[in-house]
N, C-alpha and C positions, 0 to 999 in steps of 0.2 A: 519341142517340152515332154516328150514322152521320157527321156532321160530324167527328167527333174521330177517327172510323178513318180518314178520308179524309186528312184532315191527318197525321196520325202516318205513314200508309202513304207520302205524298209525302214527308216529311221524313226518314223513314229512308232510302225508296229512292234520294232526291237524295244524300243523305250517304255511301253504299254505292257508288254508282257514280259518283261523282267524286271521291273520297277516291283514288283512284289513277289518274288520269287520265294519259296517257304524256304528259310533259311533258320538255322537256331538261333534266332534273336530272342528268345526269352530266357537264355544263359545268363544268369546276373556273376556267377565267378568265373574268375580266368580260367582259358584252358590253356591245357598242358597236354602235351604228345603223349599219345599211348607209348610209344618207344621209349622215349625218354626216362619215361617214370619207370617203366620197368628195367631198363638197363641200369638205372640208378639204384634200384632194389630199395623204392622209396616210395611205395604204394601206399603203406599206412600214414605214411609222413602226409603226402598227398591227400589221402582222403579225409585227414583231420583239418586240412584246410579248405575243403570244401563246404560252404554254406547252403549254397543251394543246388539242385537239378531243374535245370531250366527256372520255370518261375517259382516252385515252391522251394521252400524251407527246407532244410534237414530236421529242424523242430519239427515240421508238419507232417514229413515223410515218418518219422519216429514216431508220432502220437498211435496208439492204439484205434483202430476202428471199431468205435464202440456203438455202429446201430449198422440194420438191414436195412436198405433202401430201395423199394418194391418199384419206384417210379423212373429205374433205369433200363428197363425192359428184361424179359422172361427169357433167360438162358440158361439152359439145363447140359451143362456140360457133364455133369455126372447125376444120376437118379440117388435118391432119398433125401430126407429132408432133415438129417442131422445137421447140427450148427456150423460144424467145419464147411459142409458141404453148401449150406448155403452162403457162406463166405467167399468160398470158393466159385461158385457159380456167379456170385455177386461181381467177384473181380473179373472173371471173363465179359459178363455184360457190359462193365465200366471201360473194359478195352476197346468195345466196339464202338463205343461213342465217346472215346479219346481222353476218358476222365481218368488219366493216368496216375495221378497221385493216390487218390482213392483206391483204383483197381490195386495197385501194390500194398496198400494197407490191409485191402481185404485180404490179398494172398498171405500174406504175414501171421494175418490171424490163424486164417485156414491151418497153415502148416505148423503154426504152436499148439493149436486146438487140442485139448487132451479128451476130447469128447470121443467113446468108443463109436466104431463103424464097422459095417460088414468089413472094408478094407479101407487100410487108411489113404489119403489122396495126398500125401506128403510129394511126391513127384511132379502133380500137376500145379502145387499149388509153388513150388520152385520153379516150374515152367513159367509160370504166371510172372512171377518175381524177375527174372531174367530179361521177358520181353516188356514189361512194365519199365525197368530201369533205362532200359536204351530209348526207347521211346520217350521218357522225363527229359533226357540229355544223351543226346545223341555223341558227345563230346566226352563227356564226363562220368556218365550211367554206368559205363563197362569196369569203373574203378568198386562199386557196389555188387554191380553184376558177377564178376570174378568169386566173391565170397561164395556168391548162392551156385554157381556151376561148381566149384569145388564142393558142397555140401550135395549138390545132385549128385556127382560122381559117387561119393560116398555112400548117397541113399540108395544108387543101383547096383554097386558093390557090396552090400550087406544084405539086400533085400533077397529072400526067396520067392523064386517064381516070378519074376517080374514080367507082367502082361506086355504081348505085342505093341499095345496101345500106346502104354508107359513109356516101354523104349523109344517107338517112334518120336513121340513128343518129346522126350528128353534129351534123341540125336538133333532133333529140328532146333529146340532152344540153344544147345552146345554147339553147333553150327551156325545157328543166328549171333550168338555172340561172338564165333570166330569171323565172322563176315564183316563185323567193325574193326577189322586187324586189332583185335583185345590179346593180348598175352596170354598163353594157358600152357607154354611147356613146360611150366612147375608143377602142374597139376597132375597126380600120378593116374595112370589107367584112363586118361581123357581120351587118348587116341583111339579106343574102342567104342568111344560114341562120337565121332567125327566122322561126317560125310564130305567127298569132294565139293558138293555145292549143298545150297538151299534146294534147288530144284529136284536135285537127287533125292533126298529124304521126303520131299513131297509128294515126290511119284511114288516111291513106297508107301506113303501112308495113304495116297489116293487109291493105290490098287488094293493095299489093304483094307481101306473103310471107305468104300467108294460113295455110300450114303449118310457120312459123318458130316454134319452141317459145319462145326467146327473145322473142320479140315478142310472144307471146301471154302470157308470164308476165313478166319484168322489168320492160319496156315497160307492160305494164297494172299492175302491181305499184306501180311507181315514180311513176307516173301516177293511182295510187289508182282506178282505174277496179275495181271491187269487184264482177266478174260473174263468178259459176264457170264458166260456159262455157268462158272463154278457158282455165282453168285445165283442166276436164277434157278438152279437146281436146288440151292439151298433151300429156295423159296416153295418150292414144288413140296417139299418134304417140311418146312415149316416156315407158312405165310407171313408170321409175326417173328422173323429172324430179325433182331435190328441192325446186325452187322452187315447181313446181307441189302437191308433196305440203303444202310449208311454208305456202303462202298458202292452201291450202285450209282447213289447220287453223283458221287465225287469221279465216278467215270463217266458217266453221260455228260457230264459240263466239259470234259475234256476231249470228248470225243470227235473227230473232226469227220463231217461238221458235227457241233453239238447235238444232243439230244435233250433240250430242254424240257419237252413236254414229258417224255419218260422220268426225266430226273423229278418233276413235279410232282407226279405221281407218289414217287418212294420219298421223298423229303416230307411230304404232308402224311405220310403214315408212320415214318420214323416219327416224326414230332408228336403222334398220337400214341406211339407206344413206347416213348421214352420222355416222358411231361415233365420228369424232373431234372434231367439231363441238358445242363445248359446249350451244349453245342449242338446235340440231336434237334433242339427246337430252334436254333439259330440257323439250319442247314435250310427249314423251310424259307425263311426270308433269303437266305443265298438265291434261290430259285426264282421267286415272285417277281422282282424287277424286271426279269429278263421278259414278262407279259405286261409291263407298265402297272403292276399292282403295288403300288410303292405304298398307300398309305395300312395293307395289310403288311409289306415288309417292316413297316414302323414298327406296328404293334407285336412282331414277332420279336425284333431285337428287344425291344422294351421288355418283353418278357423273359427273354434269356438273362437278361441284364439283372431281372428280379430274381431270376433263381441263383445267378453268380452272388449276389448282395445275402441271400439266405444262406448259401452253403457257408459263404465267409464268417457269418455270424453265430451260425450251428457249429463250426469248428475253431471259432476264438482265434482265426488269423486275419490279415490285411488282403483286401480284395485280389490285390495284385498278385498272391500266390495262383490265383487260377491263370494259367497263360492263355485261354481263351476269352477273359474278361475284356483286355484291349481292343482284341479282333472284333470282338462283337460291338464295341462303340464305333471304331473303326467303320464298319458297314453300315452301322445308323447313321452315321454322320454324312455317309457317302448316299443312302438313300436322302436323306435331308436336303442334301446338296441338289439331288437329280429331280426333287418336289419344287425347288425352287426358294427352299427355306436358306438361305445361305448363313446368316447370322447363327442360327440353332446349329447348323451342321458346323460353323468354327467352333462354338465351345463344346462339342460332344468330341469334336478332335482335337481339341485342349487337353481334352480330360483324358482321353485315351493316349496324348502324346507322353503322357505324365510316366508310362510304364512301357511304352512299345515304340519302338524307331521307327517300324515302319508307317505308323500314325504321324509322327512327326513330320516324313517324308511327306505324306499326304496332306499335311496342315500347311505345309513350306508350297506345296503347289495351291492349293485354294487360295494361300492369300495370293499369289502371282496371278490366279485366274482373274482376280477382283481388284488387281491394281494397287495391294496392300504390300508397297516393297519396302516400306519400313518396318511392318512386321514379320514380314518373310527375311531380311537381314538381321535382327534381332533374335531369332529363332536359330538361326546359323550360325552367328558369327560365334567365335567361342567355342562352338560343338564341332570338335574334328571328328569325331564318331560318323554324325549328320552330315559332315560335310564330306566323309569318303564316302557314304552310304549313298549319298547323292549322285558322287562322282561325277560333277561336272565345275561348278565354280562355289566359291564362297557367298555370303551375303550379299557383303559390300560389292563383290564385283559384279554380283545380280543384279544386285539395285542399279550399278550404272550401268550394265546391258540394257535394263528394262526401260531405260533414259536414255538410251541411244547415246551412252558415252562410252561404249566399249572400242576397244580400237581392234577389230578385226583384220587382220589382211588376208583378204579373199580377192580373186578374179571378177571380174564384173558381169562374166556370163553365167546365168541363173542355172543352166544347164550342167555347170561342172562346179558348182558352190561349194557343195559336199564334200568332194575330192581334197579341194585346196585348202579347209579349214584344220586347224590342230586337233588332232582327234581327243585331246583332255577336254576341249570344251564343248564336247557333247551336245545331244536332240537342242536345245535351247538357242546356245548359240547358233547352229545350223540355222535354224527357224530363224534366226535374228538376221541373218547373213542375207539368206534367201529373199525376205520380206522387204530387210533394206536397200535390196537391189533392184527391187519394183518399182516401173514409173507408176506412181498410181494415177495417172490421169490418162492412161492409156487403158481404155474400159475393155476391150478385146483381151489384152494382157490379164489383168486384173479377174476378168470373169474365166479364164482358163484356169488359172492358179487356184481361184476358189472352188471350180470344178474338180481340180485334179486333188485337192484338201479334201473337198467333200467326200470324193471314191474312197481316200485313203481313212478318211475318219470312219466310213461306214465298213471298213475291212477291222479297225480297231475294236467297233462294236458288235461285231459277228465274230463268234466261233471261239467266244472268251466266257470263262467263269465270271461269278459279279466281281470279284476282288481286282484282274485286272481291266475288266469291262469298266468298273467305277474310276478308276486310275484315269484311263484312257479319257474318260468323259470330261475329266476335270483339264488333262490336257489341251484336249479339243476347244474346252472357252477359253481358256489361257492363250490360243494363238488369235483369238480375235482381240484380246486384249493387248498383246501384242502389237497387231498392227495398229490400231486404234493409237496405242502410246508414241507410236512413231508418226503419225499424223496422217497416216494413210488409210483415210477413213472412207472412202470410196470401195478398197477392198475389204476395211472391217465389217461395213455394212452388208457386204455380198457373202461373207462368212458368217455373219450374224444370220442371213436366211437360211442357208445351209444349215448350219447348226441346229436352228429353231425346228427344221425340218427331222432332225434327229432326236433331238430332246426336248421335245416341246413345252416343257413344264418349267427347263431351265430357263434364270434369270443373268444379265449380263452387266448389271451393274449392282 
C-alpha cells in the first residue's frame, strides 16, 4: 500500500495546489500576442479593440480620478502637500493594496496636474502608470504602457538635471515594461534607460537609497524578489507602511513551512491601516480560517464586500469591474462551507461564478461534494472554457462517473491504478477507479486506505494559503461522497471520521 499512498498523496496535492493558480482570469477582451501586433504595425488598431484591462473597462480607466481617499494607507513617495503630489502618493498607496484601476487614475491626474510645485513629479507619475497598466492586465496592458514609456523617455530627454532617484525609477519602469517582452525597438533613445535585468537596476536603487521604503517594498515586489528582509527593514523605518505589511502576509502564507502566526499579525495591521481598501481588509480574512476563526473571517469578507459595493456606486460602474470582488465572494463562500453552512455557501459561489471562472470551478466541486450531480452537469455542460479549466471531464461524463457508469480501463491492482489510467481523466477518475477497486467488506483494507487518505488530506490542509486550502477541503469531502455513491459505506464512514477530525464543522449531507 506504500505505492498507493504516495500516488494518492501526489495526485491530491497536485490538484489542490494547481486548481487556483493565479492566472489572468479577469481579462474580458481577447488576448493577442505582443509580437504579432508589433510586427503588423497594428498597435493602434489593437488598442481600439480593447474594451477592458483585466476586469476594469476602458471607460472606467479613462474617468478622471475626482477624489483623494485617505483610507488606503499613508504612503509618502514624495513630500509636500500640493495636489499633484497627493494624487501621486495616493497612486502608490493604491498599488500597495492591489487597487490598480484607481492607482492608474491617480497617476494620470498627477501627471496632468498644473499645480505649481518645487519640482514637477512627472517622471514618478509616468512610472506609476507603467506599473499599473501591466499589473491591471499582463496580456494587454503593455499596449497602453508603451505610450507612457515613450512619454517617459521624452520627459527624461527634455528635463534638465534629472535626479538620480528619477533616473533609477525611470530605468526600473522601462526595464519592467521590457520584461513583459513588450516591443520597444521603435522608441527613440530607449536604450539609454534599459538595464540587462530588473535585478540589476534594483540593486543600483538599493545601493543608492538603502533606506527608501518604496525601493525596499514596491521595487522588490514588482521585481518578485521575495525576501522578507526588505519588508522588515521598511517597517523599521515606517512601522505603518501598508505595502510592507501586505507583502509579508502573502510571503508568510507561501513560506515553507508557512508562518501563519506572523501573517496574522501583519494582516490585522494592514486591515487597520487601509480600512477603505477592500483587498487589504480581505487579507485578514485570508488568515483567520487557519486558526479556526471562521465567524471573524466571514465578518471580514462581508466588510470587504460592502467596500466593493460602495466603490462601484461611487464610481458609477458595475461591481464586477473590481477584479477582487468575485475573489472575496469565493473565499466568503469557502468559509461558509467550512462552517457547515452549505446552502449559504452555494448561493455565494453562484454569485461569484457570474464573473469569475475560478469561482465556477469551486461551485462545481461543491456540487459534487454533496452529490448534486445534476447541478454540476448543468453548470459545465456547454461551457467549453470551464471544461478546459477543469481539465478532466465534461458535466455529463462527470455525472456518469459519479454514478458508477464510467468505463475506465484500469488494472485491478490498486497499487498501480494511477499509472494505468489515461492522463486526461485526471484526479477524480483516478480516485474513482481506486475506490471502485476496493473490497468494501475487507475491513483491514478500507482502514488502511482511509488512513492513507487521511494522511494525504492532512498534507493538503497544511502548508498552504487559504485559497488552495479551502479548495482542498472541498475535494476531501468529495471523496466521502464518492465512496458513498458507490455503495462503499464502510469506507465512507471511516473517511467521515477522519475528515471530521480535520474539519470539525464541515457537514456531509
